[in-house]
mmCIF file of the C-alpha atoms, coordinates in Angstrom:
data_MODEL
# 
_entry.id   MODEL 
# 
loop_
_atom_site.group_PDB 
_atom_site.id 
_atom_site.type_symbol 
_atom_site.label_atom_id 
_atom_site.label_alt_id 
_atom_site.label_comp_id 
_atom_site.label_asym_id 
_atom_site.label_entity_id 
_atom_site.label_seq_id 
_atom_site.pdbx_PDB_ins_code 
_atom_site.Cartn_x 
_atom_site.Cartn_y 
_atom_site.Cartn_z 
_atom_site.occupancy 
_atom_site.B_iso_or_equiv 
_atom_site.pdbx_formal_charge 
_atom_site.auth_seq_id 
_atom_site.auth_comp_id 
_atom_site.auth_asym_id 
_atom_site.auth_atom_id 
_atom_site.pdbx_PDB_model_num 
ATOM 1   C CA . MET A 1 1   ? 102.630 15.723 91.735  1.00 0.00 ? 1   MET A CA 1 
ATOM 2   C CA . SER A 1 2   ? 99.339  17.344 91.968  1.00 0.00 ? 2   SER A CA 1 
ATOM 3   C CA . SER A 1 3   ? 98.884  16.922 95.417  1.00 0.00 ? 3   SER A CA 1 
ATOM 4   C CA . PRO A 1 4   ? 101.904 18.701 96.732  1.00 0.00 ? 4   PRO A CA 1 
ATOM 5   C CA . THR A 1 5   ? 100.876 21.835 94.647  1.00 0.00 ? 5   THR A CA 1 
ATOM 6   C CA . SER A 1 6   ? 97.351  21.673 95.949  1.00 0.00 ? 6   SER A CA 1 
ATOM 7   C CA . THR A 1 7   ? 98.734  21.572 99.382  1.00 0.00 ? 7   THR A CA 1 
ATOM 8   C CA . SER A 1 8   ? 100.891 24.404 98.847  1.00 0.00 ? 8   SER A CA 1 
ATOM 9   C CA . THR A 1 9   ? 97.940  26.481 97.398  1.00 0.00 ? 9   THR A CA 1 
ATOM 10  C CA . ILE A 1 10  ? 95.771  25.776 100.311 1.00 0.00 ? 10  ILE A CA 1 
ATOM 11  C CA . ALA A 1 11  ? 98.732  26.853 102.620 1.00 0.00 ? 11  ALA A CA 1 
ATOM 12  C CA . VAL A 1 12  ? 99.156  30.202 100.851 1.00 0.00 ? 12  VAL A CA 1 
ATOM 13  C CA . ASP A 1 13  ? 95.401  30.909 100.798 1.00 0.00 ? 13  ASP A CA 1 
ATOM 14  C CA . VAL A 1 14  ? 94.967  30.195 104.481 1.00 0.00 ? 14  VAL A CA 1 
ATOM 15  C CA . SER A 1 15  ? 98.131  32.572 105.158 1.00 0.00 ? 15  SER A CA 1 
ATOM 16  C CA . ALA A 1 16  ? 96.574  35.066 103.180 1.00 0.00 ? 16  ALA A CA 1 
ATOM 17  C CA . ASP A 1 17  ? 93.132  34.743 105.170 1.00 0.00 ? 17  ASP A CA 1 
ATOM 18  C CA . ASP A 1 18  ? 95.137  35.046 108.320 1.00 0.00 ? 18  ASP A CA 1 
ATOM 19  C CA . ALA A 1 19  ? 96.890  38.314 107.077 1.00 0.00 ? 19  ALA A CA 1 
ATOM 20  C CA . ALA A 1 20  ? 93.555  39.665 106.230 1.00 0.00 ? 20  ALA A CA 1 
ATOM 21  C CA . ASP A 1 21  ? 92.095  38.981 109.442 1.00 0.00 ? 21  ASP A CA 1 
ATOM 22  C CA . GLY A 1 22  ? 94.973  40.493 111.025 1.00 0.00 ? 22  GLY A CA 1 
ATOM 23  C CA . ASP A 1 23  ? 94.778  43.534 109.054 1.00 0.00 ? 23  ASP A CA 1 
ATOM 24  C CA . GLY A 1 24  ? 91.108  43.651 110.190 1.00 0.00 ? 24  GLY A CA 1 
ATOM 25  C CA . VAL A 1 25  ? 91.909  43.513 114.066 1.00 0.00 ? 25  VAL A CA 1 
ATOM 26  C CA . SER A 1 26  ? 94.610  46.311 113.228 1.00 0.00 ? 26  SER A CA 1 
ATOM 27  C CA . ALA A 1 27  ? 92.135  48.717 111.569 1.00 0.00 ? 27  ALA A CA 1 
ATOM 28  C CA . ALA A 1 28  ? 89.451  48.101 114.396 1.00 0.00 ? 28  ALA A CA 1 
ATOM 29  C CA . ARG A 1 29  ? 92.190  49.042 116.974 1.00 0.00 ? 29  ARG A CA 1 
ATOM 30  C CA . ALA A 1 30  ? 93.298  51.915 115.072 1.00 0.00 ? 30  ALA A CA 1 
ATOM 31  C CA . SER A 1 31  ? 89.622  53.169 114.799 1.00 0.00 ? 31  SER A CA 1 
ATOM 32  C CA . ILE A 1 32  ? 89.053  52.694 118.292 1.00 0.00 ? 32  ILE A CA 1 
ATOM 33  C CA . VAL A 1 33  ? 92.452  54.554 119.252 1.00 0.00 ? 33  VAL A CA 1 
ATOM 34  C CA . GLY A 1 34  ? 91.417  57.254 116.953 1.00 0.00 ? 34  GLY A CA 1 
ATOM 35  C CA . ALA A 1 35  ? 87.833  57.503 118.616 1.00 0.00 ? 35  ALA A CA 1 
ATOM 36  C CA . ALA A 1 36  ? 89.515  57.765 122.124 1.00 0.00 ? 36  ALA A CA 1 
ATOM 37  C CA . ILE A 1 37  ? 92.153  60.639 121.072 1.00 0.00 ? 37  ILE A CA 1 
ATOM 38  C CA . GLY A 1 38  ? 89.049  62.363 119.353 1.00 0.00 ? 38  GLY A CA 1 
ATOM 39  C CA . ALA A 1 39  ? 87.064  62.017 122.699 1.00 0.00 ? 39  ALA A CA 1 
ATOM 40  C CA . LEU A 1 40  ? 90.070  63.648 124.746 1.00 0.00 ? 40  LEU A CA 1 
ATOM 41  C CA . VAL A 1 41  ? 90.194  66.363 122.262 1.00 0.00 ? 41  VAL A CA 1 
ATOM 42  C CA . GLY A 1 42  ? 86.360  67.075 122.414 1.00 0.00 ? 42  GLY A CA 1 
ATOM 43  C CA . ALA A 1 43  ? 86.817  66.948 126.101 1.00 0.00 ? 43  ALA A CA 1 
ATOM 44  C CA . LEU A 1 44  ? 89.480  69.540 125.971 1.00 0.00 ? 44  LEU A CA 1 
ATOM 45  C CA . ALA A 1 45  ? 87.471  71.852 123.523 1.00 0.00 ? 45  ALA A CA 1 
ATOM 46  C CA . ALA A 1 46  ? 84.487  71.482 125.843 1.00 0.00 ? 46  ALA A CA 1 
ATOM 47  C CA . LEU A 1 47  ? 86.676  72.549 128.944 1.00 0.00 ? 47  LEU A CA 1 
ATOM 48  C CA . ALA A 1 48  ? 87.994  75.496 127.189 1.00 0.00 ? 48  ALA A CA 1 
ATOM 49  C CA . VAL A 1 49  ? 84.184  76.750 126.130 1.00 0.00 ? 49  VAL A CA 1 
ATOM 50  C CA . PHE A 1 50  ? 82.885  76.187 129.625 1.00 0.00 ? 50  PHE A CA 1 
ATOM 51  C CA . THR A 1 51  ? 85.789  77.754 131.304 1.00 0.00 ? 51  THR A CA 1 
ATOM 52  C CA . ALA A 1 52  ? 85.430  80.961 129.298 1.00 0.00 ? 52  ALA A CA 1 
ATOM 53  C CA . GLY A 1 53  ? 82.448  81.557 131.493 1.00 0.00 ? 53  GLY A CA 1 
ATOM 54  C CA . THR A 1 54  ? 79.990  82.372 128.909 1.00 0.00 ? 54  THR A CA 1 
ATOM 55  C CA . GLY A 1 55  ? 77.354  80.150 130.149 1.00 0.00 ? 55  GLY A CA 1 
ATOM 56  C CA . SER A 1 56  ? 77.334  78.420 126.801 1.00 0.00 ? 56  SER A CA 1 
ATOM 57  C CA . VAL A 1 57  ? 74.669  75.936 126.439 1.00 0.00 ? 57  VAL A CA 1 
ATOM 58  C CA . VAL A 1 58  ? 76.890  73.420 124.177 1.00 0.00 ? 58  VAL A CA 1 
ATOM 59  C CA . PRO A 1 59  ? 77.054  70.426 126.427 1.00 0.00 ? 59  PRO A CA 1 
ATOM 60  C CA . ALA A 1 60  ? 80.399  68.830 127.126 1.00 0.00 ? 60  ALA A CA 1 
ATOM 61  C CA . ALA A 1 61  ? 78.764  65.453 126.093 1.00 0.00 ? 61  ALA A CA 1 
ATOM 62  C CA . ALA A 1 62  ? 78.085  66.550 122.510 1.00 0.00 ? 62  ALA A CA 1 
ATOM 63  C CA . LEU A 1 63  ? 81.611  67.838 121.837 1.00 0.00 ? 63  LEU A CA 1 
ATOM 64  C CA . VAL A 1 64  ? 83.068  64.505 123.346 1.00 0.00 ? 64  VAL A CA 1 
ATOM 65  C CA . VAL A 1 65  ? 81.134  62.610 120.998 1.00 0.00 ? 65  VAL A CA 1 
ATOM 66  C CA . ALA A 1 66  ? 81.859  64.678 118.047 1.00 0.00 ? 66  ALA A CA 1 
ATOM 67  C CA . GLY A 1 67  ? 85.504  64.088 118.813 1.00 0.00 ? 67  GLY A CA 1 
ATOM 68  C CA . ALA A 1 68  ? 85.136  60.389 119.068 1.00 0.00 ? 68  ALA A CA 1 
ATOM 69  C CA . VAL A 1 69  ? 83.255  60.472 115.818 1.00 0.00 ? 69  VAL A CA 1 
ATOM 70  C CA . ALA A 1 70  ? 85.795  62.653 113.937 1.00 0.00 ? 70  ALA A CA 1 
ATOM 71  C CA . GLY A 1 71  ? 88.699  60.542 115.362 1.00 0.00 ? 71  GLY A CA 1 
ATOM 72  C CA . PHE A 1 72  ? 87.086  57.275 114.242 1.00 0.00 ? 72  PHE A CA 1 
ATOM 73  C CA . ASP A 1 73  ? 86.629  58.715 110.632 1.00 0.00 ? 73  ASP A CA 1 
ATOM 74  C CA . ALA A 1 74  ? 90.319  60.042 110.876 1.00 0.00 ? 74  ALA A CA 1 
ATOM 75  C CA . ARG A 1 75  ? 91.466  56.091 111.065 1.00 0.00 ? 75  ARG A CA 1 
ATOM 76  C CA . SER A 1 76  ? 88.621  54.235 109.301 1.00 0.00 ? 76  SER A CA 1 
ATOM 77  C CA . ASN A 1 77  ? 87.370  56.821 106.675 1.00 0.00 ? 77  ASN A CA 1 
ATOM 78  C CA . ARG A 1 78  ? 83.968  56.275 108.016 1.00 0.00 ? 78  ARG A CA 1 
ATOM 79  C CA . LEU A 1 79  ? 81.511  58.351 110.250 1.00 0.00 ? 79  LEU A CA 1 
ATOM 80  C CA . PRO A 1 80  ? 79.379  55.859 112.286 1.00 0.00 ? 80  PRO A CA 1 
ATOM 81  C CA . ASP A 1 81  ? 75.736  56.894 112.075 1.00 0.00 ? 81  ASP A CA 1 
ATOM 82  C CA . LEU A 1 82  ? 75.056  55.834 115.796 1.00 0.00 ? 82  LEU A CA 1 
ATOM 83  C CA . GLY A 1 83  ? 77.918  58.353 116.995 1.00 0.00 ? 83  GLY A CA 1 
ATOM 84  C CA . VAL A 1 84  ? 76.428  61.064 114.609 1.00 0.00 ? 84  VAL A CA 1 
ATOM 85  C CA . ALA A 1 85  ? 72.729  60.565 115.885 1.00 0.00 ? 85  ALA A CA 1 
ATOM 86  C CA . THR A 1 86  ? 74.076  60.708 119.654 1.00 0.00 ? 86  THR A CA 1 
ATOM 87  C CA . MET A 1 87  ? 75.670  63.840 119.110 1.00 0.00 ? 87  MET A CA 1 
ATOM 88  C CA . ALA A 1 88  ? 72.685  65.454 117.664 1.00 0.00 ? 88  ALA A CA 1 
ATOM 89  C CA . ILE A 1 89  ? 70.413  64.142 120.395 1.00 0.00 ? 89  ILE A CA 1 
ATOM 90  C CA . PHE A 1 90  ? 72.796  65.851 122.981 1.00 0.00 ? 90  PHE A CA 1 
ATOM 91  C CA . GLY A 1 91  ? 72.738  69.019 121.126 1.00 0.00 ? 91  GLY A CA 1 
ATOM 92  C CA . LEU A 1 92  ? 68.975  69.000 120.762 1.00 0.00 ? 92  LEU A CA 1 
ATOM 93  C CA . ALA A 1 93  ? 68.874  68.277 124.452 1.00 0.00 ? 93  ALA A CA 1 
ATOM 94  C CA . ALA A 1 94  ? 71.124  71.058 125.428 1.00 0.00 ? 94  ALA A CA 1 
ATOM 95  C CA . GLY A 1 95  ? 69.052  73.602 123.603 1.00 0.00 ? 95  GLY A CA 1 
ATOM 96  C CA . GLY A 1 96  ? 65.873  72.088 124.433 1.00 0.00 ? 96  GLY A CA 1 
ATOM 97  C CA . SER A 1 97  ? 62.354  73.139 122.910 1.00 0.00 ? 97  SER A CA 1 
ATOM 98  C CA . THR A 1 98  ? 63.125  76.727 122.885 1.00 0.00 ? 98  THR A CA 1 
ATOM 99  C CA . GLU A 1 99  ? 66.350  76.456 120.886 1.00 0.00 ? 99  GLU A CA 1 
ATOM 100 C CA . LEU A 1 100 ? 64.754  73.793 118.459 1.00 0.00 ? 100 LEU A CA 1 
ATOM 101 C CA . THR A 1 101 ? 64.532  76.533 115.663 1.00 0.00 ? 101 THR A CA 1 
ATOM 102 C CA . ALA A 1 102 ? 68.267  77.705 116.387 1.00 0.00 ? 102 ALA A CA 1 
ATOM 103 C CA . TRP A 1 103 ? 69.602  74.264 116.208 1.00 0.00 ? 103 TRP A CA 1 
ATOM 104 C CA . GLY A 1 104 ? 67.705  73.446 112.908 1.00 0.00 ? 104 GLY A CA 1 
ATOM 105 C CA . THR A 1 105 ? 68.969  76.638 111.511 1.00 0.00 ? 105 THR A CA 1 
ATOM 106 C CA . GLY A 1 106 ? 72.517  75.861 112.248 1.00 0.00 ? 106 GLY A CA 1 
ATOM 107 C CA . ALA A 1 107 ? 72.215  72.397 110.896 1.00 0.00 ? 107 ALA A CA 1 
ATOM 108 C CA . LEU A 1 108 ? 70.458  73.558 107.814 1.00 0.00 ? 108 LEU A CA 1 
ATOM 109 C CA . VAL A 1 109 ? 73.024  76.251 107.128 1.00 0.00 ? 109 VAL A CA 1 
ATOM 110 C CA . ALA A 1 110 ? 75.786  73.475 107.626 1.00 0.00 ? 110 ALA A CA 1 
ATOM 111 C CA . ALA A 1 111 ? 74.335  70.713 105.652 1.00 0.00 ? 111 ALA A CA 1 
ATOM 112 C CA . VAL A 1 112 ? 72.939  72.430 102.467 1.00 0.00 ? 112 VAL A CA 1 
ATOM 113 C CA . PRO A 1 113 ? 76.523  73.356 101.100 1.00 0.00 ? 113 PRO A CA 1 
ATOM 114 C CA . LEU A 1 114 ? 78.058  69.672 101.656 1.00 0.00 ? 114 LEU A CA 1 
ATOM 115 C CA . LEU A 1 115 ? 74.716  68.267 100.393 1.00 0.00 ? 115 LEU A CA 1 
ATOM 116 C CA . VAL A 1 116 ? 75.078  70.243 96.958  1.00 0.00 ? 116 VAL A CA 1 
ATOM 117 C CA . ILE A 1 117 ? 78.606  69.088 96.969  1.00 0.00 ? 117 ILE A CA 1 
ATOM 118 C CA . HIS A 1 118 ? 77.859  65.281 97.433  1.00 0.00 ? 118 HIS A CA 1 
ATOM 119 C CA . LEU A 1 119 ? 75.000  65.388 95.011  1.00 0.00 ? 119 LEU A CA 1 
ATOM 120 C CA . VAL A 1 120 ? 77.323  66.922 92.162  1.00 0.00 ? 120 VAL A CA 1 
ATOM 121 C CA . SER A 1 121 ? 80.240  64.666 93.287  1.00 0.00 ? 121 SER A CA 1 
ATOM 122 C CA . PRO A 1 122 ? 79.493  61.685 95.490  1.00 0.00 ? 122 PRO A CA 1 
ATOM 123 C CA . CYS A 1 123 ? 83.130  60.587 95.499  1.00 0.00 ? 123 CYS A CA 1 
ATOM 124 C CA . ALA A 1 124 ? 84.382  63.979 96.413  1.00 0.00 ? 124 ALA A CA 1 
ATOM 125 C CA . LEU A 1 125 ? 82.232  64.043 99.678  1.00 0.00 ? 125 LEU A CA 1 
ATOM 126 C CA . GLY A 1 126 ? 80.232  61.249 101.313 1.00 0.00 ? 126 GLY A CA 1 
ATOM 127 C CA . PHE A 1 127 ? 76.632  61.757 102.665 1.00 0.00 ? 127 PHE A CA 1 
ATOM 128 C CA . GLY A 1 128 ? 78.008  60.690 105.955 1.00 0.00 ? 128 GLY A CA 1 
ATOM 129 C CA . ASP A 1 129 ? 79.936  64.137 106.085 1.00 0.00 ? 129 ASP A CA 1 
ATOM 130 C CA . VAL A 1 130 ? 76.567  65.954 105.428 1.00 0.00 ? 130 VAL A CA 1 
ATOM 131 C CA . LYS A 1 131 ? 75.257  64.406 108.353 1.00 0.00 ? 131 LYS A CA 1 
ATOM 132 C CA . PHE A 1 132 ? 78.214  65.166 110.598 1.00 0.00 ? 132 PHE A CA 1 
ATOM 133 C CA . ALA A 1 133 ? 77.943  68.610 109.341 1.00 0.00 ? 133 ALA A CA 1 
ATOM 134 C CA . ALA A 1 134 ? 74.460  68.949 110.234 1.00 0.00 ? 134 ALA A CA 1 
ATOM 135 C CA . SER A 1 135 ? 74.776  67.866 113.862 1.00 0.00 ? 135 SER A CA 1 
ATOM 136 C CA . LEU A 1 136 ? 77.787  70.147 114.442 1.00 0.00 ? 136 LEU A CA 1 
ATOM 137 C CA . GLY A 1 137 ? 76.058  73.037 112.634 1.00 0.00 ? 137 GLY A CA 1 
ATOM 138 C CA . GLY A 1 138 ? 73.215  72.538 115.144 1.00 0.00 ? 138 GLY A CA 1 
ATOM 139 C CA . LEU A 1 139 ? 75.711  73.191 117.843 1.00 0.00 ? 139 LEU A CA 1 
ATOM 140 C CA . LEU A 1 140 ? 76.570  76.355 116.562 1.00 0.00 ? 140 LEU A CA 1 
ATOM 141 C CA . GLY A 1 141 ? 73.091  77.253 115.988 1.00 0.00 ? 141 GLY A CA 1 
ATOM 142 C CA . ILE A 1 142 ? 71.983  77.262 119.578 1.00 0.00 ? 142 ILE A CA 1 
ATOM 143 C CA . VAL A 1 143 ? 75.149  79.211 120.554 1.00 0.00 ? 143 VAL A CA 1 
ATOM 144 C CA . GLY A 1 144 ? 74.401  82.098 117.872 1.00 0.00 ? 144 GLY A CA 1 
ATOM 145 C CA . ALA A 1 145 ? 72.356  85.125 119.396 1.00 0.00 ? 145 ALA A CA 1 
ATOM 146 C CA . ASP A 1 146 ? 70.291  85.251 116.290 1.00 0.00 ? 146 ASP A CA 1 
ATOM 147 C CA . LEU A 1 147 ? 69.794  84.209 112.658 1.00 0.00 ? 147 LEU A CA 1 
ATOM 148 C CA . SER A 1 148 ? 72.531  86.216 111.155 1.00 0.00 ? 148 SER A CA 1 
ATOM 149 C CA . ASP A 1 149 ? 74.795  85.270 113.957 1.00 0.00 ? 149 ASP A CA 1 
ATOM 150 C CA . ARG A 1 150 ? 74.248  81.652 113.410 1.00 0.00 ? 150 ARG A CA 1 
ATOM 151 C CA . VAL A 1 151 ? 74.658  81.750 109.680 1.00 0.00 ? 151 VAL A CA 1 
ATOM 152 C CA . ARG A 1 152 ? 78.017  83.530 110.380 1.00 0.00 ? 152 ARG A CA 1 
ATOM 153 C CA . LEU A 1 153 ? 79.299  81.200 113.047 1.00 0.00 ? 153 LEU A CA 1 
ATOM 154 C CA . VAL A 1 154 ? 78.441  78.323 110.520 1.00 0.00 ? 154 VAL A CA 1 
ATOM 155 C CA . MET A 1 155 ? 80.289  79.816 107.883 1.00 0.00 ? 155 MET A CA 1 
ATOM 156 C CA . VAL A 1 156 ? 83.173  80.509 109.723 1.00 0.00 ? 156 VAL A CA 1 
ATOM 157 C CA . ALA A 1 157 ? 83.484  77.037 110.760 1.00 0.00 ? 157 ALA A CA 1 
ATOM 158 C CA . LEU A 1 158 ? 82.974  75.468 107.330 1.00 0.00 ? 158 LEU A CA 1 
ATOM 159 C CA . THR A 1 159 ? 85.690  78.163 105.874 1.00 0.00 ? 159 THR A CA 1 
ATOM 160 C CA . ILE A 1 160 ? 88.001  76.822 108.706 1.00 0.00 ? 160 ILE A CA 1 
ATOM 161 C CA . ALA A 1 161 ? 87.315  73.225 108.170 1.00 0.00 ? 161 ALA A CA 1 
ATOM 162 C CA . SER A 1 162 ? 87.680  73.538 104.439 1.00 0.00 ? 162 SER A CA 1 
ATOM 163 C CA . GLY A 1 163 ? 90.951  75.591 104.680 1.00 0.00 ? 163 GLY A CA 1 
ATOM 164 C CA . ALA A 1 164 ? 92.634  73.007 107.303 1.00 0.00 ? 164 ALA A CA 1 
ATOM 165 C CA . ALA A 1 165 ? 91.595  70.415 104.921 1.00 0.00 ? 165 ALA A CA 1 
ATOM 166 C CA . VAL A 1 166 ? 93.536  71.713 101.943 1.00 0.00 ? 166 VAL A CA 1 
ATOM 167 C CA . VAL A 1 167 ? 96.441  72.198 104.196 1.00 0.00 ? 167 VAL A CA 1 
ATOM 168 C CA . GLY A 1 168 ? 96.470  69.044 105.769 1.00 0.00 ? 168 GLY A CA 1 
ATOM 169 C CA . ALA A 1 169 ? 95.899  67.320 101.971 1.00 0.00 ? 169 ALA A CA 1 
ATOM 170 C CA . ILE A 1 170 ? 98.990  69.382 100.878 1.00 0.00 ? 170 ILE A CA 1 
ATOM 171 C CA . ALA A 1 171 ? 101.034 68.440 103.877 1.00 0.00 ? 171 ALA A CA 1 
ATOM 172 C CA . VAL A 1 172 ? 100.604 64.915 103.759 1.00 0.00 ? 172 VAL A CA 1 
ATOM 173 C CA . ARG A 1 173 ? 100.444 64.872 99.770  1.00 0.00 ? 173 ARG A CA 1 
ATOM 174 C CA . ARG A 1 174 ? 97.241  62.931 99.476  1.00 0.00 ? 174 ARG A CA 1 
ATOM 175 C CA . ARG A 1 175 ? 94.262  64.215 97.195  1.00 0.00 ? 175 ARG A CA 1 
ATOM 176 C CA . GLN A 1 176 ? 91.772  62.696 99.318  1.00 0.00 ? 176 GLN A CA 1 
ATOM 177 C CA . LEU A 1 177 ? 91.192  62.846 103.423 1.00 0.00 ? 177 LEU A CA 1 
ATOM 178 C CA . PRO A 1 178 ? 88.434  62.212 105.616 1.00 0.00 ? 178 PRO A CA 1 
ATOM 179 C CA . PHE A 1 179 ? 86.590  65.457 106.093 1.00 0.00 ? 179 PHE A CA 1 
ATOM 180 C CA . GLY A 1 180 ? 84.934  64.540 109.275 1.00 0.00 ? 180 GLY A CA 1 
ATOM 181 C CA . PRO A 1 181 ? 88.156  65.482 111.563 1.00 0.00 ? 181 PRO A CA 1 
ATOM 182 C CA . TRP A 1 182 ? 88.299  68.796 109.650 1.00 0.00 ? 182 TRP A CA 1 
ATOM 183 C CA . LEU A 1 183 ? 84.661  69.708 110.129 1.00 0.00 ? 183 LEU A CA 1 
ATOM 184 C CA . PHE A 1 184 ? 85.169  68.964 113.965 1.00 0.00 ? 184 PHE A CA 1 
ATOM 185 C CA . VAL A 1 185 ? 88.339  71.193 113.917 1.00 0.00 ? 185 VAL A CA 1 
ATOM 186 C CA . GLY A 1 186 ? 86.467  74.196 112.338 1.00 0.00 ? 186 GLY A CA 1 
ATOM 187 C CA . VAL A 1 187 ? 83.322  73.896 114.345 1.00 0.00 ? 187 VAL A CA 1 
ATOM 188 C CA . THR A 1 188 ? 85.474  73.581 117.601 1.00 0.00 ? 188 THR A CA 1 
ATOM 189 C CA . ALA A 1 189 ? 87.828  76.220 116.800 1.00 0.00 ? 189 ALA A CA 1 
ATOM 190 C CA . THR A 1 190 ? 84.761  78.433 116.297 1.00 0.00 ? 190 THR A CA 1 
ATOM 191 C CA . LEU A 1 191 ? 83.094  77.586 119.598 1.00 0.00 ? 191 LEU A CA 1 
ATOM 192 C CA . VAL A 1 192 ? 86.473  77.954 121.332 1.00 0.00 ? 192 VAL A CA 1 
ATOM 193 C CA . ALA A 1 193 ? 86.956  81.498 119.879 1.00 0.00 ? 193 ALA A CA 1 
ATOM 194 C CA . THR A 1 194 ? 83.372  82.517 120.153 1.00 0.00 ? 194 THR A CA 1 
ATOM 195 C CA . ALA A 1 195 ? 83.558  81.427 124.029 1.00 0.00 ? 195 ALA A CA 1 
ATOM 196 C CA . LEU A 1 196 ? 86.785  83.492 124.611 1.00 0.00 ? 196 LEU A CA 1 
ATOM 197 C CA . THR A 1 197 ? 85.647  86.440 122.800 1.00 0.00 ? 197 THR A CA 1 
ATOM 198 C CA . GLU A 1 198 ? 82.373  86.996 124.338 1.00 0.00 ? 198 GLU A CA 1 
ATOM 199 C CA . SER A 1 199 ? 84.412  86.286 127.860 1.00 0.00 ? 199 SER A CA 1 
ATOM 200 C CA . ALA A 1 200 ? 86.844  88.971 126.951 1.00 0.00 ? 200 ALA A CA 1 
ATOM 201 C CA . VAL A 1 201 ? 84.008  91.415 125.949 1.00 0.00 ? 201 VAL A CA 1 
ATOM 202 C CA . GLY A 1 202 ? 81.927  90.501 129.064 1.00 0.00 ? 202 GLY A CA 1 
# 
């Protein structure tokens, strides 16, 4: 009598393992799809910035990678360090040695508020969001004309990101959402608006 029971239990366990493997594959595919969609959005944002004719130093590659990282986060709730580091490298390369201070300023202004929130409540905001914000802030830093302009751009981007995150959470009726995509939305919206405004003024 015990043998059939054991066999049945094993069969159930194997099915559960198969289901878990299937969920893992589905999650990986969803993350890849999210990254691809995000990269496309980043490419469109880069196109909008460059076609404004402002001579922006923000490289298309940095925005494409940023979009991919944000899309990955949207589907997996995880910000890959390699993607964040790659985006930061592209941003630093765009500014060059002459813009190193500008990049650092933007990165610092963007990272510090999020770092404070992370330290106060790690569950509310992950350290990956802090690193992503720093890389995105660096892009805004090299666009800003001076210190006050860099601070203003970063603050505008963080305000847009925070507001969009709140609206998004209310819309889907969830208390927690990945913040990476909203950071990307805030920064790209600020970059595009800045490029279009400068183009119109010029």
